[in-house]
C-alpha positions as a Markdown table, in Angstrom:
| # | Residue | x | y | z |
|---|---|---|---|---|
| 1 | Met | 0.0 | 0.0 | 0.1 |
| 2 | Tyr | 1.3 | 3.4 | -1.1 |
| 3 | Ile | 0.6 | 6.5 | 0.9 |
| 4 | Lys | 1.0 | 9.9 | -0.9 |
| 5 | Arg | 3.2 | 12.2 | 1.0 |
| 6 | Arg | 1.9 | 15.6 | 1.5 |
| 7 | Leu | 4.0 | 18.6 | 1.5 |
| 8 | Phe | 4.2 | 21.0 | 4.5 |
| 9 | Cys | 2.7 | 23.9 | 2.4 |
| 10 | Asp | -0.2 | 21.7 | 1.4 |
| 11 | Ile | -1.5 | 21.1 | 4.8 |
| 12 | Ser | -3.3 | 24.6 | 5.3 |
| 13 | Pro | -3.2 | 28.2 | 4.2 |
| 14 | Phe | -1.2 | 29.0 | 7.3 |
| 15 | Thr | 1.4 | 26.4 | 6.5 |
| 16 | Tyr | 1.8 | 27.6 | 3.0 |
| 17 | Lys | 2.4 | 31.3 | 4.3 |
| 18 | Ile | 5.1 | 29.8 | 6.5 |
| 19 | Ser | 6.7 | 27.9 | 3.7 |
| 20 | Val | 6.7 | 31.2 | 1.5 |
| 21 | Ala | 8.3 | 33.2 | 4.4 |
| 22 | Lys | 10.9 | 30.5 | 4.9 |
| 23 | Cys | 11.8 | 30.6 | 1.1 |
| 24 | Gln | 12.1 | 34.4 | 1.2 |
| 25 | Ile | 14.3 | 34.3 | 4.3 |
| 26 | Met | 16.5 | 31.7 | 2.8 |
| 27 | Arg | 16.8 | 33.7 | -0.4 |
| 28 | His | 17.7 | 36.8 | 1.6 |
| 29 | Ile | 20.3 | 35.1 | 3.6 |
| 30 | Arg | 21.9 | 33.5 | 0.4 |
| 31 | Asn | 21.9 | 37.0 | -1.3 |
| 32 | Leu | 23.8 | 38.3 | 1.7 |
| 33 | Leu | 26.3 | 35.6 | 1.8 |
| 34 | Thr | 27.2 | 35.9 | -2.0 |
| 35 | Arg | 27.1 | 39.6 | -2.3 |
| 36 | Arg | 30.1 | 40.9 | -4.3 |
| 37 | Ala | 31.9 | 44.4 | -4.1 |
| 38 | Asn | 30.3 | 47.0 | -6.4 |
| 39 | Lys | 33.4 | 48.0 | -8.2 |
| 40 | Pro | 33.2 | 49.4 | -11.6 |
| 41 | Leu | 34.3 | 47.0 | -14.5 |
| 42 | Ser | 37.2 | 47.9 | -16.6 |
| 43 | Cys | 35.6 | 47.3 | -20.0 |
| 44 | Lys | 32.2 | 46.9 | -21.5 |
| 45 | Tyr | 31.3 | 44.5 | -24.2 |
| 46 | His | 29.3 | 45.0 | -27.5 |
| 47 | Ile | 28.1 | 42.3 | -29.8 |
| 48 | Lys | 28.2 | 43.3 | -33.5 |
| 49 | Val | 27.2 | 41.4 | -36.5 |
| 50 | Glu | 29.2 | 42.1 | -39.7 |
| 51 | Asp | 29.0 | 40.9 | -43.4 |
| 52 | Glu | 25.4 | 40.1 | -42.9 |
| 53 | Phe | 23.3 | 38.9 | -46.0 |
| 54 | Phe | 20.5 | 36.6 | -46.9 |
| 55 | Ser | 21.0 | 33.6 | -49.2 |
| 56 | Glu | 18.5 | 31.3 | -50.8 |
| 57 | Glu | 19.7 | 27.7 | -50.9 |
| 58 | Asn | 17.6 | 24.8 | -52.1 |
| 59 | Gly | 14.3 | 26.9 | -51.9 |
| 60 | Gln | 14.9 | 28.0 | -48.3 |
| 61 | Val | 16.4 | 31.4 | -47.1 |
| 62 | Tyr | 19.3 | 31.6 | -44.7 |
| 63 | Arg | 20.8 | 34.5 | -42.7 |
| 64 | Asn | 24.6 | 34.6 | -42.9 |
| 65 | Gly | 26.9 | 36.8 | -41.0 |
| 66 | Lys | 29.8 | 37.0 | -38.6 |
| 67 | Ile | 29.0 | 37.9 | -35.0 |
| 68 | Phe | 32.0 | 39.6 | -33.1 |
| 69 | Arg | 32.3 | 40.6 | -29.4 |
| 70 | His | 34.2 | 43.9 | -29.0 |
| 71 | Cys | 35.7 | 44.7 | -25.6 |
| 72 | Ile | 35.7 | 48.4 | -25.0 |
| 73 | Asp | 37.6 | 50.1 | -22.3 |
| 74 | Val | 35.4 | 52.1 | -20.2 |
| 75 | Lys | 37.7 | 55.0 | -19.3 |
| 76 | Thr | 39.2 | 55.7 | -22.7 |
| 77 | Gly | 36.4 | 54.3 | -25.1 |
| 78 | Lys | 39.0 | 52.6 | -27.1 |
| 79 | Leu | 38.5 | 49.0 | -28.6 |
| 80 | Met | 40.6 | 46.7 | -26.5 |
| 81 | Ser | 39.9 | 43.4 | -28.3 |
| 82 | Arg | 37.6 | 42.0 | -31.1 |
| 83 | Glu | 36.7 | 38.4 | -31.1 |
| 84 | Leu | 34.7 | 36.3 | -33.5 |
| 85 | Ile | 32.1 | 34.4 | -31.6 |
| 86 | Lys | 30.3 | 32.7 | -34.3 |
| 87 | Thr | 29.9 | 32.5 | -38.0 |
| 88 | Asn | 26.2 | 32.4 | -38.6 |
| 89 | His | 24.1 | 30.4 | -41.2 |
| 90 | Ala | 20.7 | 30.1 | -39.7 |
| 91 | Leu | 17.4 | 29.2 | -41.5 |
| 92 | Val | 15.0 | 32.1 | -41.6 |
| 93 | Met | 11.5 | 31.2 | -40.1 |
| 94 | Tyr | 9.8 | 34.5 | -40.8 |
| 95 | Asp | 8.4 | 36.5 | -43.8 |
| 96 | Val | 11.3 | 37.4 | -46.2 |
| 97 | Ser | 9.1 | 39.3 | -48.8 |
| 98 | Asn | 10.7 | 42.7 | -48.0 |
| 99 | Ile | 14.3 | 41.4 | -47.6 |
| 100 | Lys | 16.9 | 41.3 | -50.4 |
| 101 | Val | 17.9 | 37.7 | -50.8 |
| 102 | Ile | 21.0 | 36.7 | -52.9 |
| 103 | Glu | 20.7 | 33.4 | -54.7 |
| 104 | Leu | 23.8 | 31.4 | -54.2 |
| 105 | Glu | 25.4 | 29.5 | -57.1 |
| 106 | Lys | 25.7 | 25.7 | -56.6 |
| 107 | Ser | 29.4 | 24.5 | -56.7 |
């Protein structure tokens, strides 16, 4: 015979409120213990897409481009580094009637 176990918060509305209060207190304690110093960051990041175009292959439209992450120095505003994150070749799932699409030649 299997007896279904009830959670503490399911006993009554009062025990539900106790359970909610316990979770809020635990979250508050966890936030206090993991709090980090609020010192300013030395750089900020920007995500940029370059060389973007749409191509049609086998009757389907794909979005192509290169996605870069730029690290910019907060004090000077100068570009510190530029990193290629991904070369994009994604199937387009929306209406492309107003987009210029290039038909790629088959090799």
